N, C-alpha and C positions, 0 to 999 in steps of 0.2 A: 290473735294467738300470742302466747307468751314467748318471747325470746329470752334465753339465758345461757350463761356460760359457766362450764365447769372447768377449772384451770388449776394446775399446779404439778410440780414434779417433772417440769420440762414439757408437758403436753397440755392440750386444751381441747374442749369439746364444745362446739357451738350447737345449741339446741333450739328447736322450735316446739315448744310444748313438750310432748313426750317423744319427738322424733329427732334423731340424731342427724343434724345437717352436715357436719364437717368435723373431722379430727385434724388438728393441726399442732404445731408446736406452741409452747407457752407464749413465746414472744409475739407470735403472729396473732395468737388468741387476744391478747390485750389490744392489738389494733383493731380487731374486729369488734370490740365491745363498744357500745355507745352508752350514753347516759341512762337509757331506759333498760339496759340489760341487767338483770340480777346476776350476781357473781356468786358462785359456791366454790370455796377454795377446797381443793383435793389434797389430802395430805398435810393439812395445817393443824397445828395444835398438837397437845399430847396424845399419844396413841391410847386407844381403849384396851384395857387389860383383859385378856381372855379369862372366863367366858364373857362373851359380849353379844349383843344383837348383831345380826349380818347386816341389817340396813340401820344406819344410825338415826339418831332422833334427828328431827327437823332443825335446821340451823344453817349458819353461813359456812360451815367447813364439814368436810368428811375426813376424820382422822384414820390413821391406819390402825392395826392391831399390834399389841405386844404380849408376850408371855414370859413369865418370870422363870419357870423351870420345865423343860430346858430352856434357856434364853433363845428367844426368837422374835423377829418383826416381821410383818406383812404389810406391804404397802396399800395405801387407800384405793388406787386403781384395781388392785386385785380384789380387795374387799367389794368393790362395785361390780366386778365380774361375777363373784359368788352370788351377790344380791340379784343379779340378772338371772342366774340359773334357778334361784328360788323363787323369782317373781311369779312364775306360772306353775310352781309345784307345791304350794301349800305347805304343809308340815313334813316335807321330805326329810328323812333321816338317813345319814349314811356319811360317805367321806367324799370330799371333793378334792381333786388333785389339780391344781393350777400350775402350768408350766409357762414361765415367761421370764425374759430378762436374765436367762442363764440360771434360773433357780426353779426347783420343784417344790411346791408348797402342798402338804398333805393337811387337810383341815377337816375335823370331825365336827359335823353339822347336826344339831338335834333342836327341835322345836324353834326353829327361825334364829337359833344362836350358834356362833362358833364356839365350840367347847374347848377344843385344844388344837395344836398344830405341831407339825414337825417339818422342817425345811431342809433341803439338800442342794449342794452345788453341782449335782451330777451333770446337767446340761452344759454348765460352763467348763467342767472338767473334760467332757467328751469332746467339745470344741478344741480345748487346748491341747489335747492328746490327738487331735486329727481323726477322731472316730468317724464311722460311717453313719448315714441317716438310718440305714436298716440295720438293727442288730442280729447278731448271731444268737440263734435260740439255744444252741448247745453252750455258748459262753454264759447266757443268762442263767441257764440251770446250774452251771458250775459254780458261779458266784453266789447265787441264791442259797445254794447247799453248803458252800464253805467260803463265806465272806471274809474270813480271816485270811485267806490266801489272795485277797484282791491285788495286792501290790505285785506278787509274784505272777498272777495271771496277766495283768497289764503289761509287765515286761516281756513275757512270752509272746503275747499278741503283738507287741511293738517289733520285736526281733524277728517275728514271722510274717510281718507286713500285713497284718490282718485287722484292718480298721473295723470291720463289723464285730469282731471279737472284742475290741476295745469298748465299743458301745454296749455290747452284750453284757460284758463283765460289769461295768459301771451301773447299768440298770439293775441287773441281778443283785448286786451288793445293796443298792438303794432298797429293793423290795425286801431283801432280808432284814434291814434296819427298820423299814416302815411296816413290817408284819402286823404289829398291833392295829395299824390303821386299816388294813384291807382285809384281814382274815375274818370271814363271817359277815363282811359288810357289802352293801352296794356302793360302787364307786363311780363317780362322774369325772371324767378328764376333761379339763377346759385348756385348750392349747391350740396352736397352729397344727395344721395336718401332719407334719412330719413327726413332730414330738408326740402328738396324740396317737398316732399309728404305732410308734415304737413302744410306748408305755402301755397301750391297750393290749398289744401282742403279748407283752410280759405277763400282764395280769390274766389275760385269757388262758394262758398256758397253766395258770394255777386254778383254773375253774372260778375266777372271780367274775361276777356279772358287773360289766361297766358299760357306760355310754359315752360317747364322743360329743363334746359341745364346742362349737367354734368360739374362740376367744373374742373376736371382734363382735359377734352376734350377742354374747353375754355381756359385753361391756355396753353395748347399745340399750339391751334391756335393763341392765342396772342403772344407767343414767335415767331412763324412763321412770323406774321406780323411785329414784331419788327426786326427780322433778314432782312426781305425784306426791310424795311425802312432804314436799315443801310447798305445795299448792301451786305449782308452776305448769301443770299439765293441761290447763284449759286455754 
């Protein structure tokens, strides 16, 4: 079996063909590598400009994505999660929302390409303002319909000691701004359970069909697809 290592951005994945053996930090990953291990650098080199294929061409590195207007960047590990989602879904068209590292990325997918994206700092802001894990549905509805009052809504929730309101207002305002991405689309949420549940609840309230995908599972599937593309799956 072929052993190989995907490494970069502070983390590393030790692979045995298409099977993820272990996730660790980048420094430890270097110590696990031996002379026979193929190395693929994750996040190295110039980012691919959208629109771009979800799974990059075979090679020694996996770049991230960048978008010129509005300006945005999406890391290579996130790109691999999206690749993992598409690996078993053929020509799935729709929107993938990946929530990780304090950022939510809305990515329009069509014909195995990432067409455009819009990212938000909503998860990071919820943490900074001490929001709750479970959002208030009333607060989400208020800020979805009146996003221009977000700052006032947040102050009222803060004064009223309403952490669920803080979370609800933040997610509602994000959905208002991201409306072109989810309106009339099927949406897949790739995230940890808490974030996935919160964003799915907000979308479900708008009648948006969405599925929840575990972030770790999608990364493992994306790494497997990367290995196959590079002839490392045997």
